[in-house]
Backbone as CSV, one residue per row, in Angstrom:
resi,resn,N_x,N_y,N_z,CA_x,CA_y,CA_z,C_x,C_y,C_z
1,UNK,-109.347,70.242,-254.378,-108.904,69.436,-255.828,-109.616,68.230,-256.248
2,UNK,-109.685,67.476,-255.167,-110.547,66.070,-255.621,-112.056,66.372,-255.590
3,UNK,-112.383,67.219,-254.912,-113.980,67.369,-254.986,-114.187,68.015,-256.396
4,UNK,-113.312,68.962,-257.213,-113.561,69.418,-258.141,-113.562,68.411,-259.313
5,UNK,-113.018,67.253,-259.275,-113.234,66.172,-260.351,-114.272,65.239,-260.080
6,UNK,-114.984,65.090,-259.205,-116.367,64.670,-259.231,-117.244,65.481,-260.034
7,UNK,-118.186,64.460,-260.858,-118.972,65.264,-261.605,-120.414,64.709,-261.337
8,UNK,-121.448,65.702,-261.019,-122.858,65.365,-260.805,-123.388,64.914,-262.186
9,UNK,-123.987,63.809,-261.981,-124.410,63.217,-263.090,-125.879,62.843,-263.072
10,UNK,-126.714,63.073,-262.094,-127.812,62.594,-261.961,-128.573,63.649,-260.783
11,UNK,-129.782,63.977,-260.845,-130.576,64.804,-259.722,-131.992,64.527,-260.020
12,UNK,-132.544,63.827,-259.041,-133.796,63.532,-259.533,-134.750,63.115,-257.926
13,UNK,-135.501,62.313,-258.190,-136.495,61.897,-257.033,-137.039,60.461,-257.048
14,UNK,-137.571,59.870,-256.034,-138.142,58.637,-256.025,-139.467,58.850,-256.364
15,UNK,-140.262,58.004,-257.307,-141.550,58.211,-257.662,-142.266,56.893,-257.035
16,UNK,-143.574,57.388,-256.974,-144.247,56.540,-256.217,-144.244,54.821,-256.729
17,UNK,-144.358,54.878,-258.268,-144.346,53.533,-258.850,-143.076,52.945,-258.642
18,UNK,-141.720,53.687,-258.132,-140.617,52.959,-258.193,-140.146,52.296,-256.964
19,UNK,-141.021,52.218,-255.965,-141.012,51.429,-254.717,-141.524,50.231,-254.827
20,UNK,-140.806,49.276,-253.958,-141.095,47.787,-254.096,-141.942,47.402,-252.914
21,UNK,-142.256,46.047,-252.644,-142.792,45.586,-251.715,-141.926,45.686,-250.451
22,UNK,-140.836,46.140,-250.304,-140.199,46.521,-249.084,-140.347,48.064,-248.563
23,UNK,-141.152,48.713,-249.475,-141.465,50.113,-249.451,-140.444,51.112,-249.614
24,UNK,-139.364,50.601,-250.344,-138.140,51.271,-250.408,-137.791,51.343,-251.967
25,UNK,-136.844,52.083,-252.410,-136.596,52.455,-253.929,-135.968,51.065,-254.564
26,UNK,-136.647,50.677,-255.631,-136.481,49.512,-256.320,-135.105,49.308,-256.725
27,UNK,-134.403,48.169,-256.674,-133.013,48.039,-257.252,-132.741,48.298,-258.738
28,UNK,-133.943,48.005,-259.430,-133.579,48.033,-261.067,-133.963,49.467,-261.304
29,UNK,-134.711,50.361,-260.465,-134.599,51.650,-260.727,-133.486,52.389,-260.220
30,UNK,-132.828,51.764,-259.320,-131.097,52.447,-259.103,-130.392,52.389,-260.425
31,UNK,-130.511,51.165,-261.113,-129.682,51.128,-262.187,-130.143,51.877,-263.597
32,UNK,-131.578,52.359,-263.466,-131.903,53.257,-264.409,-131.349,54.572,-264.134
33,UNK,-131.095,54.974,-262.865,-130.584,56.379,-262.555,-128.819,55.918,-263.042
34,UNK,-128.504,54.944,-262.611,-126.844,54.713,-263.017,-126.666,54.819,-264.352
35,UNK,-127.882,54.360,-265.397,-127.243,54.216,-266.636,-127.195,55.921,-266.986
36,UNK,-128.076,56.717,-266.511,-128.146,58.434,-266.908,-126.777,58.748,-266.626
37,UNK,-126.245,58.242,-265.031,-125.071,58.804,-264.516,-123.926,58.298,-265.339
38,UNK,-123.901,57.001,-266.037,-122.844,56.478,-266.887,-122.718,57.561,-267.887
39,UNK,-124.154,57.753,-268.714,-123.760,58.235,-270.164,-123.251,59.836,-269.902
40,UNK,-123.530,60.364,-268.827,-123.010,61.841,-268.405,-121.458,61.569,-268.211
41,UNK,-120.733,60.850,-267.635,-119.644,60.847,-267.206,-118.877,59.872,-268.672
42,UNK,-119.390,59.483,-269.380,-118.720,58.858,-270.720,-118.336,60.308,-271.563
43,UNK,-119.872,61.164,-271.660,-119.538,62.211,-272.250,-118.760,63.395,-271.994
44,UNK,-118.331,63.237,-270.754,-117.307,64.023,-269.975,-116.151,63.417,-270.361
45,UNK,-115.679,62.311,-270.417,-114.300,61.793,-270.817,-114.165,61.409,-272.205
46,UNK,-115.135,61.849,-273.104,-114.775,61.364,-274.524,-115.214,59.844,-274.834
47,UNK,-115.774,59.283,-274.071,-116.145,57.625,-274.363,-117.712,57.373,-274.713
48,UNK,-118.519,58.275,-274.900,-119.803,58.344,-275.232,-120.201,57.866,-276.614
49,UNK,-121.330,57.096,-276.762,-121.604,56.798,-278.260,-121.347,57.556,-279.282
50,UNK,-121.909,58.969,-279.015,-121.739,59.992,-280.269,-120.149,59.671,-280.558
51,UNK,-119.454,59.988,-279.455,-117.727,60.192,-279.581,-117.060,58.864,-280.477
52,UNK,-117.729,57.663,-279.884,-117.256,56.499,-280.694,-117.946,55.611,-282.047
53,UNK,-119.161,56.677,-282.448,-119.856,56.013,-283.476,-119.163,55.802,-284.614
54,UNK,-117.875,56.863,-285.136,-117.284,56.445,-286.253,-116.111,55.190,-285.986
55,UNK,-115.864,54.848,-285.094,-114.972,53.919,-284.783,-115.507,52.628,-284.623
56,UNK,-116.749,52.286,-284.626,-117.240,50.833,-284.292,-116.954,50.256,-283.082
57,UNK,-116.686,51.425,-282.249,-116.355,50.786,-280.870,-117.528,51.291,-279.766
58,UNK,-117.420,50.625,-278.604,-118.469,50.949,-277.529,-117.442,50.842,-276.213
59,UNK,-118.033,51.738,-275.005,-117.815,51.292,-273.715,-119.059,50.726,-273.145
60,UNK,-118.487,49.844,-272.476,-119.517,48.923,-271.738,-119.671,48.530,-270.483
61,UNK,-120.198,47.926,-269.753,-120.075,47.464,-268.204,-119.555,46.076,-268.219
62,UNK,-118.538,45.928,-267.731,-117.746,44.524,-267.494,-118.522,43.962,-265.964
63,UNK,-118.280,44.634,-265.115,-118.669,43.983,-263.971,-118.995,45.359,-262.878
64,UNK,-119.535,44.987,-261.729,-120.120,46.124,-260.806,-120.119,45.274,-259.484
65,UNK,-119.773,46.289,-258.497,-119.934,46.137,-257.018,-121.239,47.324,-256.362
66,UNK,-122.262,46.945,-255.806,-123.074,47.818,-255.480,-123.427,47.611,-253.916
67,UNK,-123.096,48.725,-253.286,-123.427,48.604,-251.850,-124.477,49.554,-251.249
68,UNK,-125.433,48.841,-251.035,-126.939,49.592,-250.480,-126.625,49.937,-248.983
69,UNK,-126.336,51.084,-248.648,-126.118,51.485,-247.418,-127.256,51.848,-246.570
70,UNK,-128.057,52.887,-247.382,-129.369,53.232,-246.282,-130.404,53.496,-247.393
71,UNK,-131.654,53.116,-247.161,-132.923,53.332,-247.618,-133.226,54.735,-248.380
72,UNK,-133.519,54.654,-249.554,-134.530,55.721,-250.110,-135.725,55.134,-250.180
73,UNK,-136.866,56.290,-250.102,-138.095,55.733,-250.038,-139.162,56.807,-250.976
74,UNK,-140.071,56.493,-250.987,-141.081,57.541,-251.928,-140.698,58.794,-251.653
75,UNK,-140.472,59.711,-252.643,-140.559,61.123,-252.260,-139.262,61.809,-251.938
76,UNK,-138.376,60.910,-251.695,-137.012,61.121,-251.560,-136.241,61.872,-252.547
77,UNK,-135.589,62.932,-252.468,-134.693,63.602,-253.570,-133.197,62.971,-253.410
78,UNK,-132.683,63.082,-254.565,-131.422,62.258,-254.750,-130.824,62.948,-255.526
79,UNK,-129.415,62.722,-255.610,-128.493,63.130,-256.612,-127.136,62.382,-256.662
80,UNK,-126.330,62.001,-257.810,-125.527,61.165,-258.013,-124.211,61.816,-258.575
81,UNK,-123.054,61.566,-257.988,-121.775,62.047,-258.541,-121.004,60.959,-258.851
82,UNK,-120.219,61.262,-259.726,-119.400,60.142,-260.409,-118.167,60.602,-260.558
83,UNK,-117.045,59.623,-260.565,-115.563,59.848,-260.931,-115.062,58.612,-261.365
84,UNK,-113.748,58.654,-261.642,-113.022,57.716,-262.200,-111.876,57.455,-261.320
85,UNK,-112.088,56.215,-260.653,-111.002,55.662,-260.003,-109.881,55.007,-260.528
86,UNK,-110.043,54.421,-262.040,-108.659,53.757,-262.345,-108.846,53.759,-263.838
87,UNK,-107.802,53.725,-264.243,-107.506,53.708,-266.090,-106.686,52.689,-266.424
88,UNK,-107.264,51.717,-267.293,-106.374,50.559,-267.775,-106.012,50.770,-269.208
89,UNK,-105.428,49.949,-269.779,-104.899,50.150,-271.198,-106.497,49.946,-271.979
90,UNK,-107.469,49.160,-271.661,-108.361,48.983,-272.439,-109.802,49.421,-271.672
91,UNK,-109.672,50.206,-270.806,-111.114,50.415,-269.970,-110.520,51.416,-268.704
92,UNK,-111.713,51.578,-267.964,-111.401,52.362,-266.501,-112.673,52.034,-265.891
93,UNK,-112.256,52.309,-264.611,-113.289,51.828,-263.215,-113.873,53.331,-262.771
94,UNK,-115.131,53.344,-262.770,-115.823,54.212,-262.327,-116.460,54.083,-260.690
95,UNK,-116.660,55.154,-260.142,-117.465,55.069,-259.042,-118.635,55.961,-258.938
96,UNK,-119.766,55.677,-258.563,-120.825,56.456,-258.633,-121.396,56.479,-257.062
97,UNK,-121.717,57.343,-256.647,-122.098,57.708,-255.231,-123.803,58.320,-255.164
98,UNK,-124.622,57.472,-254.731,-126.150,58.076,-254.559,-126.297,58.830,-253.301
99,UNK,-126.573,59.918,-253.426,-126.675,61.045,-252.219,-127.938,61.482,-251.992
100,UNK,-128.364,61.124,-250.544,-129.940,61.734,-250.293,-129.671,63.345,-250.362
101,UNK,-130.123,63.974,-251.391,-129.978,65.553,-251.500,-130.487,66.342,-250.229
102,UNK,-131.371,65.666,-249.395,-131.919,66.484,-248.220,-131.038,66.722,-247.188
103,UNK,-130.262,65.680,-246.775,-129.082,65.684,-245.780,-127.739,65.336,-246.101
104,UNK,-127.345,65.182,-247.474,-125.778,64.872,-247.745,-125.535,63.409,-247.716
105,UNK,-126.422,62.338,-247.041,-125.661,61.140,-246.761,-125.538,60.473,-247.862
106,UNK,-124.643,59.665,-248.090,-124.535,58.853,-249.245,-125.024,57.411,-248.837
107,UNK,-126.020,57.017,-249.780,-127.098,56.025,-249.331,-126.337,54.582,-250.177
108,UNK,-125.740,55.036,-251.228,-125.204,53.755,-252.140,-124.075,54.147,-252.823
109,UNK,-123.507,53.268,-253.005,-122.106,53.158,-253.956,-122.051,51.970,-254.952
110,UNK,-121.680,52.666,-256.222,-121.547,51.544,-257.298,-120.187,51.675,-258.067
111,UNK,-119.418,50.742,-257.787,-118.143,50.948,-258.486,-118.399,49.911,-259.538
112,UNK,-117.769,50.285,-260.851,-118.223,49.787,-262.060,-116.983,49.392,-262.918
113,UNK,-116.439,48.503,-263.354,-115.530,48.181,-264.524,-115.940,48.469,-266.109
114,UNK,-115.303,49.395,-266.570,-116.003,49.212,-268.145,-114.655,49.115,-269.191
115,UNK,-115.253,48.819,-270.346,-114.163,48.282,-271.155,-114.690,48.827,-272.333
116,UNK,-113.478,49.224,-273.349,-113.818,49.551,-274.530,-113.468,48.381,-275.460
117,UNK,-114.719,48.264,-276.410,-114.620,46.930,-277.205,-115.155,47.238,-278.763
118,UNK,-114.831,46.559,-279.323,-115.380,46.363,-281.019,-116.785,45.830,-280.840
119,UNK,-117.602,46.797,-281.339,-118.851,46.207,-281.322,-119.158,45.193,-281.983
120,UNK,-118.514,44.984,-282.989,-119.005,43.672,-283.816,-118.477,42.213,-283.400
121,UNK,-117.163,42.245,-282.595,-116.553,41.083,-282.209,-116.404,41.079,-280.540
122,UNK,-116.856,42.087,-279.807,-116.776,41.902,-278.830,-115.221,42.226,-277.884
123,UNK,-114.215,42.107,-278.702,-112.986,42.330,-278.464,-112.591,43.590,-277.806
124,UNK,-111.689,43.336,-276.639,-111.187,44.697,-276.109,-110.092,45.559,-276.846
125,UNK,-110.246,46.855,-276.927,-109.708,47.814,-277.561,-108.850,48.601,-276.883
126,UNK,-107.817,49.064,-276.870,-106.721,49.966,-276.364,-107.444,51.543,-276.272
127,UNK,-107.766,52.140,-275.153,-107.884,53.512,-275.058,-106.598,54.298,-275.764
128,UNK,-107.198,55.570,-276.481,-105.911,56.330,-276.968,-105.624,57.133,-276.088
129,UNK,-104.555,57.738,-276.405,-103.985,58.625,-275.323,-104.900,59.957,-274.851
130,UNK,-105.646,60.289,-275.940,-106.718,61.540,-275.649,-107.727,60.751,-274.738
131,UNK,-108.315,59.571,-275.170,-109.156,59.245,-274.098,-108.441,58.750,-272.547
132,UNK,-107.435,58.408,-272.428,-107.177,58.087,-271.024,-107.027,59.691,-270.323
133,UNK,-106.575,60.635,-270.893,-106.331,62.033,-270.483,-107.702,62.657,-270.060
134,UNK,-108.537,62.108,-270.966,-109.826,62.637,-270.517,-110.597,62.124,-269.358
135,UNK,-109.943,60.708,-269.257,-110.588,60.162,-267.834,-109.691,60.287,-266.710
136,UNK,-108.514,60.523,-266.945,-107.895,61.238,-265.965,-108.191,62.312,-265.228
137,UNK,-108.768,63.429,-266.103,-109.166,64.591,-265.436,-110.294,64.509,-264.744
138,UNK,-111.099,63.321,-264.647,-111.915,62.955,-263.734,-111.664,62.022,-262.412
139,UNK,-110.663,61.980,-262.197,-110.054,60.740,-261.272,-110.319,61.455,-259.990
140,UNK,-110.652,60.550,-259.084,-111.048,60.580,-257.592,-110.688,59.511,-256.716
141,UNK,-110.252,59.701,-255.506,-109.994,58.700,-254.515,-111.081,57.903,-254.411
142,UNK,-110.863,56.447,-254.503,-111.803,55.578,-254.391,-112.329,55.410,-252.813
143,UNK,-113.713,55.296,-253.061,-114.215,55.287,-251.694,-113.550,54.051,-250.811
144,UNK,-113.511,54.070,-249.444,-113.034,53.122,-248.654,-113.636,52.000,-248.823
145,UNK,-113.089,50.876,-249.105,-113.500,49.179,-249.517,-114.419,49.647,-250.489
146,UNK,-114.007,50.093,-251.460,-115.194,50.391,-252.788,-115.880,49.111,-253.392
147,UNK,-114.803,47.975,-253.435,-115.095,46.656,-253.794,-115.881,45.734,-252.976
148,UNK,-115.786,46.090,-251.510,-116.394,45.368,-250.591,-115.229,44.179,-250.108
149,UNK,-115.526,43.488,-249.058,-114.662,42.362,-248.677,-114.573,41.180,-249.696
150,UNK,-113.522,40.369,-249.509,-113.324,39.218,-250.605,-114.403,38.501,-250.731
151,UNK,-114.735,38.293,-251.830,-116.275,37.453,-251.732,-116.031,35.855,-251.483
152,UNK,-116.945,35.408,-251.011,-116.889,33.989,-251.037,-116.919,33.130,-252.236
153,UNK,-116.181,31.946,-252.437,-116.052,31.379,-253.642,-117.554,31.234,-254.362
154,UNK,-117.410,31.410,-255.594,-118.690,31.316,-256.438,-118.734,30.126,-256.926
155,UNK,-119.914,29.407,-257.156,-120.135,28.069,-257.965,-119.683,28.394,-259.285
156,UNK,-119.107,27.199,-259.860,-118.284,27.438,-260.927,-119.307,26.687,-262.191
157,UNK,-120.137,26.189,-261.932,-121.182,25.747,-262.684,-122.982,26.215,-262.276
158,UNK,-123.673,26.113,-262.788,-125.130,26.080,-262.421,-125.663,24.971,-261.832
159,UNK,-124.999,23.953,-261.379,-125.270,22.595,-260.855,-126.199,22.948,-259.531
160,UNK,-127.345,22.373,-259.370,-128.247,22.994,-258.106,-128.987,23.967,-258.417
161,UNK,-128.828,24.813,-259.391,-129.445,25.904,-259.578,-130.961,25.502,-260.476
162,UNK,-131.896,26.702,-260.357,-133.389,25.967,-261.128,-133.743,27.225,-261.873
163,UNK,-134.546,26.883,-262.682,-135.164,28.111,-263.439,-136.139,29.000,-262.509
164,UNK,-135.734,30.197,-262.740,-136.627,31.055,-262.000,-137.238,32.544,-262.771
165,UNK,-136.839,32.590,-263.981,-137.306,33.653,-264.719,-137.078,33.254,-266.286
166,UNK,-138.159,33.557,-266.988,-138.035,33.200,-268.157,-139.074,34.195,-269.081
167,UNK,-138.379,34.943,-269.986,-139.254,35.713,-270.823,-138.384,36.277,-271.969
168,UNK,-138.800,37.272,-272.777,-138.069,37.960,-273.788,-137.751,39.300,-273.683
169,UNK,-136.684,39.807,-274.275,-136.294,40.975,-274.021,-137.255,42.267,-275.035
170,UNK,-137.940,43.229,-274.432,-138.801,43.932,-274.922,-137.841,45.031,-275.940
171,UNK,-138.804,45.702,-277.030,-137.787,46.730,-277.585,-137.569,48.014,-276.735
172,UNK,-138.524,48.048,-275.785,-138.462,49.389,-274.917,-137.356,49.179,-273.679
173,UNK,-137.172,48.132,-273.797,-135.953,47.831,-272.803,-134.090,47.980,-273.113
174,UNK,-134.410,48.344,-274.689,-132.849,48.641,-275.470,-132.302,49.887,-275.129
175,UNK,-131.164,49.946,-274.858,-130.341,51.404,-274.531,-129.727,51.874,-275.767
176,UNK,-129.099,52.750,-275.554,-128.460,53.532,-276.821,-127.464,52.866,-277.530
177,UNK,-127.146,51.624,-276.917,-126.034,50.856,-277.922,-126.738,49.609,-278.210
178,UNK,-128.105,49.940,-278.641,-128.668,48.871,-279.050,-129.036,47.500,-278.403
179,UNK,-128.473,47.512,-277.186,-128.548,46.081,-276.511,-129.448,46.322,-275.104
180,UNK,-129.845,45.225,-274.244,-130.704,45.507,-273.030,-129.833,46.154,-272.308
181,UNK,-130.571,47.133,-271.731,-129.737,47.991,-270.332,-129.994,46.900,-269.281
182,UNK,-129.063,47.865,-268.356,-128.916,47.147,-266.920,-130.219,46.736,-266.452
183,UNK,-131.009,47.956,-266.251,-132.238,47.975,-265.551,-133.082,46.702,-265.923
184,UNK,-133.158,46.372,-267.150,-133.865,45.259,-267.682,-133.326,44.112,-267.162
185,UNK,-132.188,43.754,-267.091,-131.440,42.614,-266.497,-131.826,42.578,-265.021
186,UNK,-131.643,43.572,-264.235,-131.910,43.530,-262.853,-133.497,43.324,-262.602
187,UNK,-134.408,43.784,-263.162,-135.767,43.560,-262.969,-135.965,41.838,-263.406
188,UNK,-135.227,41.281,-264.112,-135.356,39.769,-264.121,-134.679,39.257,-263.052
189,UNK,-133.829,39.764,-262.393,-132.908,39.086,-261.229,-133.920,39.174,-260.187
190,UNK,-134.526,40.546,-259.868,-135.585,40.454,-258.763,-136.689,39.551,-258.767
191,UNK,-137.317,39.266,-260.259,-138.268,38.484,-260.378,-137.556,36.861,-259.787
192,UNK,-136.557,36.719,-260.197,-136.080,35.427,-259.872,-135.991,35.142,-258.399
193,UNK,-135.581,36.417,-257.778,-135.497,36.311,-256.319,-136.735,35.845,-255.662
194,UNK,-137.790,36.219,-256.053,-139.195,36.094,-255.673,-139.552,34.189,-255.410
195,UNK,-138.819,33.632,-256.654,-138.937,32.116,-256.751,-137.775,31.514,-255.718
196,UNK,-137.063,31.875,-255.621,-136.029,31.548,-254.851,-136.497,31.503,-253.388
197,UNK,-137.187,32.386,-252.821,-137.435,32.603,-251.642,-138.773,31.905,-251.409
198,UNK,-139.699,31.930,-252.380,-140.935,31.115,-252.213,-140.623,29.512,-252.155
199,UNK,-139.391,29.081,-253.035,-139.010,27.715,-252.678,-138.667,27.181,-251.247
200,UNK,-138.378,28.027,-250.304,-138.277,27.618,-248.737,-139.372,28.015,-247.825
201,UNK,-140.541,28.726,-248.212,-141.408,28.994,-247.813,-141.558,30.438,-247.648
202,UNK,-140.534,31.535,-247.846,-140.804,32.811,-247.547,-141.861,33.469,-249.138
203,UNK,-143.178,33.023,-249.100,-143.592,33.207,-250.186,-144.515,34.663,-250.036
204,UNK,-145.028,35.171,-251.163,-145.706,36.534,-250.859,-146.802,36.494,-249.837
205,UNK,-147.463,35.592,-249.635,-148.697,35.196,-248.565,-148.062,35.264,-247.253
206,UNK,-146.593,34.421,-247.156,-145.874,34.828,-245.634,-145.522,36.145,-245.581
207,UNK,-144.981,37.008,-246.675,-144.406,38.345,-246.452,-145.322,39.139,-246.143
208,UNK,-146.704,39.061,-246.825,-147.835,39.826,-246.297,-148.096,39.835,-244.859
209,UNK,-148.330,38.389,-244.756,-149.192,38.149,-243.404,-147.874,38.537,-242.130
210,UNK,-146.729,38.144,-242.199,-145.879,38.517,-241.096,-144.888,39.648,-241.242
211,UNK,-145.333,40.552,-242.118,-144.590,41.771,-242.645,-143.056,41.559,-242.779
212,UNK,-142.726,40.666,-243.374,-141.184,40.129,-243.551,-141.014,40.346,-244.992
213,UNK,-140.016,41.029,-245.418,-139.411,40.988,-247.027,-138.032,40.493,-247.053
214,UNK,-137.797,40.551,-248.116,-135.878,40.435,-248.521,-135.351,41.821,-248.924
215,UNK,-134.408,42.189,-247.962,-133.901,43.648,-248.342,-132.479,43.372,-248.609
216,UNK,-132.191,43.993,-250.022,-130.885,43.564,-250.305,-129.744,44.709,-249.952
217,UNK,-128.471,44.293,-249.447,-127.490,45.107,-249.111,-126.380,45.411,-250.039
218,UNK,-126.416,44.319,-250.801,-124.882,44.027,-251.668,-125.166,43.282,-253.191
219,UNK,-124.694,43.875,-254.081,-124.640,43.038,-255.550,-123.272,43.090,-255.830
220,UNK,-123.130,41.860,-256.623,-121.591,41.658,-257.231,-122.331,41.076,-258.706
221,UNK,-121.589,42.038,-259.499,-122.343,41.729,-260.879,-121.113,41.526,-262.003
222,UNK,-121.479,40.654,-262.829,-120.590,40.361,-264.199,-121.477,40.494,-265.284
223,UNK,-120.998,41.043,-266.436,-121.884,41.098,-267.788,-120.878,40.345,-268.861
224,UNK,-120.663,39.276,-269.070,-119.920,38.809,-269.991,-120.423,38.498,-271.436
225,UNK,-121.648,38.877,-271.438,-122.481,38.702,-272.806,-123.528,40.099,-272.812
226,UNK,-124.436,39.840,-273.981,-125.209,40.904,-274.258,-126.394,40.239,-274.824
227,UNK,-127.788,41.000,-274.980,-128.753,40.505,-275.086,-129.614,41.659,-276.229
228,UNK,-130.222,41.335,-277.122,-130.914,42.306,-278.026,-132.538,42.128,-278.124
229,UNK,-133.288,43.161,-278.519,-134.564,42.982,-278.459,-134.895,41.673,-279.253
230,UNK,-135.942,40.823,-278.631,-136.638,39.886,-279.216,-135.701,38.485,-278.700
231,UNK,-134.662,38.664,-277.886,-133.721,37.340,-277.621,-134.734,36.886,-276.566
232,UNK,-134.620,35.555,-276.295,-135.306,34.867,-275.346,-134.261,34.596,-273.883
233,UNK,-134.511,35.136,-272.696,-134.101,34.803,-271.653,-134.387,34.139,-270.596
234,UNK,-133.289,33.347,-270.116,-133.493,32.467,-269.169,-132.620,33.039,-267.740
235,UNK,-133.038,32.951,-266.541,-132.389,32.950,-265.299,-132.572,32.084,-264.557
236,UNK,-131.311,31.110,-264.150,-131.307,30.125,-263.195,-130.780,30.479,-261.986
237,UNK,-131.252,30.239,-260.911,-130.834,30.812,-259.460,-131.087,29.665,-258.422
238,UNK,-130.113,30.125,-257.245,-129.906,29.218,-256.315,-129.542,30.026,-254.822
239,UNK,-129.684,29.603,-253.870,-129.449,29.755,-252.406,-127.818,29.541,-252.129
240,UNK,-127.023,30.506,-252.000,-125.874,30.417,-251.820,-125.363,30.475,-250.175
241,UNK,-126.083,31.005,-249.597,-125.813,31.068,-247.997,-126.855,31.694,-247.412
242,UNK,-127.061,30.516,-246.025,-128.274,31.143,-245.007,-127.430,31.468,-244.048
243,UNK,-127.719,32.688,-243.272,-127.368,32.939,-241.983,-128.626,33.029,-240.865
244,UNK,-128.556,33.714,-239.978,-129.439,34.078,-238.987,-130.584,34.769,-239.338
245,UNK,-130.250,35.962,-240.257,-131.240,36.765,-241.127,-130.550,36.897,-242.514
246,UNK,-129.212,36.881,-242.686,-128.768,36.952,-243.978,-128.853,35.690,-245.118
247,UNK,-129.166,36.178,-246.357,-129.450,35.233,-247.354,-128.511,35.874,-248.224
248,UNK,-127.878,34.761,-249.114,-127.237,35.347,-250.546,-127.947,34.149,-251.391
249,UNK,-127.871,35.016,-252.690,-128.398,34.332,-253.768,-127.786,34.449,-254.957
250,UNK,-127.832,33.323,-255.589,-126.773,33.640,-256.891,-127.853,33.277,-258.058
251,UNK,-127.407,34.104,-259.295,-128.278,34.042,-260.390,-127.142,33.978,-261.751
252,UNK,-127.751,33.403,-262.645,-127.063,33.160,-263.723,-127.903,33.426,-264.877
253,UNK,-127.688,34.481,-265.749,-128.541,34.727,-266.840,-128.055,34.472,-268.161
254,UNK,-128.964,33.799,-269.168,-128.380,33.211,-270.514,-129.210,33.514,-271.468
255,UNK,-128.619,33.394,-272.581,-129.478,33.690,-273.816,-130.414,31.986,-273.897
256,UNK,-131.556,32.078,-273.864,-132.331,30.776,-273.715,-132.105,29.771,-275.008
257,UNK,-131.762,30.619,-276.204,-131.876,29.660,-277.443,-130.265,29.049,-277.790
258,UNK,-129.222,30.202,-277.247,-127.864,29.773,-277.607,-127.019,29.029,-276.342
259,UNK,-127.816,29.588,-274.853,-127.090,29.084,-274.054,-125.882,30.078,-273.650
260,UNK,-125.613,31.028,-274.197,-124.546,32.279,-273.969,-124.947,32.901,-272.757
261,UNK,-123.857,32.727,-271.770,-123.775,33.549,-270.358,-123.695,34.937,-270.790
262,UNK,-124.918,35.765,-270.232,-125.166,37.112,-270.105,-124.626,38.024,-269.137
263,UNK,-125.114,37.439,-267.805,-125.009,38.249,-266.690,-124.861,37.389,-265.453
264,UNK,-124.179,37.896,-264.401,-124.383,37.182,-263.411,-124.610,38.142,-262.167
265,UNK,-125.094,37.630,-261.189,-125.413,38.333,-259.853,-125.448,37.417,-258.839
266,UNK,-124.396,37.972,-257.746,-124.490,37.405,-256.230,-125.353,38.409,-255.518
267,UNK,-126.225,38.140,-255.039,-127.022,39.487,-254.239,-127.262,38.806,-252.405
268,UNK,-126.794,39.844,-251.731,-126.687,39.478,-250.234,-127.682,40.473,-250.018
269,UNK,-128.741,39.848,-249.062,-129.745,40.597,-248.091,-130.157,40.065,-247.066
270,UNK,-131.017,40.623,-246.423,-131.454,39.826,-245.021,-132.989,39.769,-244.991
271,UNK,-133.724,39.118,-244.136,-134.798,38.881,-243.884,-135.418,40.369,-242.788
272,UNK,-136.041,40.796,-243.332,-136.307,42.304,-243.004,-137.835,42.395,-242.407
273,UNK,-137.940,43.122,-241.212,-139.137,43.500,-240.460,-139.438,44.889,-241.298
274,UNK,-140.594,44.799,-242.038,-140.940,46.068,-242.630,-141.569,46.888,-241.816
275,UNK,-142.051,46.703,-240.609,-142.464,47.590,-239.409,-141.187,48.241,-238.859
276,UNK,-140.392,47.428,-238.394,-139.491,48.125,-237.481,-138.557,48.496,-238.210
277,UNK,-138.227,48.132,-239.705,-137.209,48.820,-240.498,-135.928,47.933,-240.084
278,UNK,-135.818,46.984,-239.920,-134.464,46.281,-239.280,-134.460,44.859,-239.707
279,UNK,-133.597,44.221,-239.674,-133.175,42.537,-239.903,-133.986,41.852,-239.017
280,UNK,-134.780,40.863,-239.286,-135.060,39.900,-238.336,-134.661,38.596,-238.821
281,UNK,-134.518,37.750,-237.477,-134.214,36.273,-237.465,-135.103,35.354,-238.400
282,UNK,-134.584,34.557,-239.659,-135.625,33.592,-240.054,-136.096,32.788,-239.053
283,UNK,-137.541,32.530,-239.146,-138.180,31.533,-238.186,-137.415,30.306,-238.732
284,UNK,-137.131,29.298,-237.198,-136.397,28.094,-237.586,-136.743,27.357,-238.751
285,UNK,-138.233,26.951,-239.030,-138.715,26.391,-239.925,-138.480,26.792,-241.480
286,UNK,-138.242,27.876,-241.646,-137.865,28.717,-242.872,-136.453,28.460,-243.184
287,UNK,-135.689,28.598,-241.984,-134.012,28.381,-242.181,-133.683,26.958,-242.402
288,UNK,-134.706,25.853,-241.703,-134.170,24.478,-241.961,-134.411,24.157,-243.398
289,UNK,-135.640,24.765,-244.156,-135.818,24.344,-245.518,-134.767,24.881,-246.250
290,UNK,-134.323,26.272,-246.154,-133.582,27.193,-246.955,-132.344,26.277,-246.796
291,UNK,-131.583,25.726,-245.479,-130.637,25.066,-245.595,-130.511,23.865,-246.619
292,UNK,-131.692,23.139,-246.708,-131.783,22.111,-247.539,-131.573,22.188,-248.787
293,UNK,-131.753,23.777,-249.388,-131.408,24.103,-250.706,-130.330,24.681,-251.132
294,UNK,-129.434,24.647,-250.088,-128.139,25.510,-250.352,-127.496,24.753,-251.550
295,UNK,-126.466,25.572,-252.325,-125.775,24.901,-253.165,-124.440,25.076,-252.658
296,UNK,-123.709,23.863,-252.287,-122.452,23.788,-251.653,-121.352,24.351,-252.570
């Protein structure tokens, strides 16, 4: 019964231009696939843009937790299955599993909170009985620890953060709701990572010479605001944790003109040996410099 409620929402492959310097599938391109999956399941439950067009409402992502469990590399084939793990008065909680189609392994999970909102005011709106019924038709059991362990306390302000990315939203980055899509935001967070890592010596030159990179295993996301074509974007970032090989980075994205908080990301990853394909301890000199940059 449970297997019948899962919906296949994407099927495809990893293209050459979608791998990063770690030589695996770039996180922003995961989110391009997730956007396809989201549209497919919203159509299935009756909360897609076409169904909501006459109401002035939209179903948007409020938050998410991503666990990257196994690498996908160039040429790998994959599919996504999606389901509903919870229904509230004004939204629902979805889960997406990225599966290696060659061997059936779940490589990544994305648990996502979605809210039904008024497009003009961004105020939440209640689901109708029909919308709730449509969502419950695709109810699945949540994966074990689908939201991960309790997160460490997050900084309340951006004190100690520094400017790490600055540009403008392009028309090509707008989704069907007329807003900047998740891949556009994730690309900017990834660019910000590079500046944070370089600040303590993990520069591109170091990475090339030592065959070490930053490899992500976890995302915690929130989307309190929105951006449109032409909006100026600022990402401020900081180091939140440094372990033996683990590194946690915080990002806060704002509209550079208004100061509105648009999105936040806490990203956990490791100092990664690209030849052995496993975590490697940070050199003492880099770790010492990183510890001096920590936001307490």
